[in-house]
N, C-alpha and C positions, 0 to 999 in steps of 0.2 A: 499652516495650521499649527495650533499649539494646544496641548492638553495638559493642564496643570494638575488635576486631581480627579478622583472618581470616588463616589460613595462606597463602591465595592472594595476599593483599595486606597484608602487615604494616604496622602503624602505628607511627610514631616514638613513643618512650616519653614525650617531652614533650607530645605531643598526647594520648596516653592519660591522662597525669596531669591535664591541664587538663579533659579530658572527665569524668574521675572526680569532680573537684572540683565541676564544674558540676552533675552528676547528684546529688551529695550535697546540694547546695543545693536542687535541685528536690525531692528527697525530703523535705527539711525543710519544704516547703510542704504536705506531705501526699500527694504523688504516689506512686503505686505503680510500681516499676520491676522488670521481669523481665529479668535479665541473660542468660538462656538462650533467650529468644524468637527464633525464626527461622521464616520461611515453610517449610512442609512441602515436601519434595522439590525444593527450589531450592538449587543450589550456586552459589557465587560464580563459580567458574571457568566453568561452563557458561553462566551468564548473560553473563559477559564475552565469551565466544567468539561468542555470538549478537549481542551489541552491536557487536563489531568488524566482523563481516560486514555487518550492516545499515548501520552508519555508513560503512564503506568504500564500499558500493554507493551510498548517498545522496550522498556526496561525490564520487563518480565516480573514486575513487582506486584501485580494484581492477580491474585489466585481466584479462579472461578469466574473470570470476566466472560460474560455472555457475548457471543458473536454479534447479536443484534444491538447490544449497547455500544460495542466498538464501532459497528457499521454506522449507527446513527451519529456517533461522534464524528466519523469521517464525513458523513453527509453534511453535518453542521460546519465542519472545517471548510468544505468546498463552498458552501453558501457564504461563509465569512470571507473567504479568499475573493469571491466575486464582488462582495460589497466593498472590499478594500480596492479592488481594481477600479470600480466606479469612483471611489473617493479620489484616487490618484489621477483620474481624468480631470478633476477640478482643482487639485492642489499638488504642488511640487513635492513637499515633504510634510511629515508629521513630526513635531517636537514633543517629546514626553519624557518622563523620568526613566532612568535605567532601573531604579528601585525606589521604593517609597521612603528611603532613609539614606543618610550619608554612609560612607564607609564605616565599618564597625569592627571591633575586635572579634576574631573568630572564636566560636564556642565549639570545642571538640567533644562535648558530651553527647549523649544519645539525641538523635535528631528530633525524636518525639517530645523531648523536654526542652529544646532550645526555644528561646523567646527573643524578640526584638522589641525595642521601644520606639514608638512613633507618636509624636506629639504627647509624650508622657503616658501613653497607653501601651501596655504589654500585649504583643501580638505573636501568633504562631510564626516561628522562624521560616518554615517552608512556605506557608501561605503568603506571608508578607513579602518574603524575599524573591519569589518567582512570578508574581502576578503581572507586573509590568513587562518583564522580558517575555513571559509566556504569551501575552497578548500579541506580540510581534512574531514570535517563533511559530505559533500556530498557523499563521498566514504565510509563512515562508518569505517574509519581507526582509530586505537588507537593512542593516542598521549600523550606524557609525556612532561611537560614543566619544564625547570630548569633555574635558574638565571645564566647569563654569564657575568654580569658586570653592570655598572651604566653609565648614561650619564653625561654630563658636569654639570647638575643640581642635580646630585646624585639620579636620578630616576632609578629604576631597569630596566634591559633589560633581556628578556628571550629568549630561543631558544626552538623551538618545535621539538621533536624527534618523528617521525612518523614511524609506522611499518605496516606490513601486517596484514590482518584480524586475530584476535585472538592472536596476538603476543604482547599483553600488557606487559608481563614480560620482553620481549626483549627491549622494549622502556624504561622501568624502569631501566634495567641493563645498557643501554647506558647512561642514565641520571646519574647513579651512577658514571660512568667513568669521568664525568665532575667535580665531587667533587675532 
């Protein structure tokens, strides 16, 4: 399965290009790739909302978080984990971006003022930078990241290889295939 982009978190065209090239090479090894595979009844936006609530609570950065809001986020997380379980009964791995952009120069200014550029559009640093990783972290899925190219500025581009629970060695093996 391969996920190039999502309306909720667009991916820079240079990242998409590198990922397409990498997947083409993987197909050349005989791998079957389903470009439309998605977990049933899981939306990226709802996953990210639960991720932000749970992460904020874990970091202690949300003041006045109501227990019911946190509890509903945990229920959503469990629902999402079960949908991913079903997904991995049909597919071996999910290939997706690590982040929606290539590597970038770090901004040490206040986090609230940091921005990233994706396809020429300025986006919130935290939102853009954490959405793809958060999608996988929320469901406690193993992920292996391997380089798949560089952008026009010679900055590295990676692809995230995601597997079912406890299938870390499988994601590492698929990563080896990219070599």
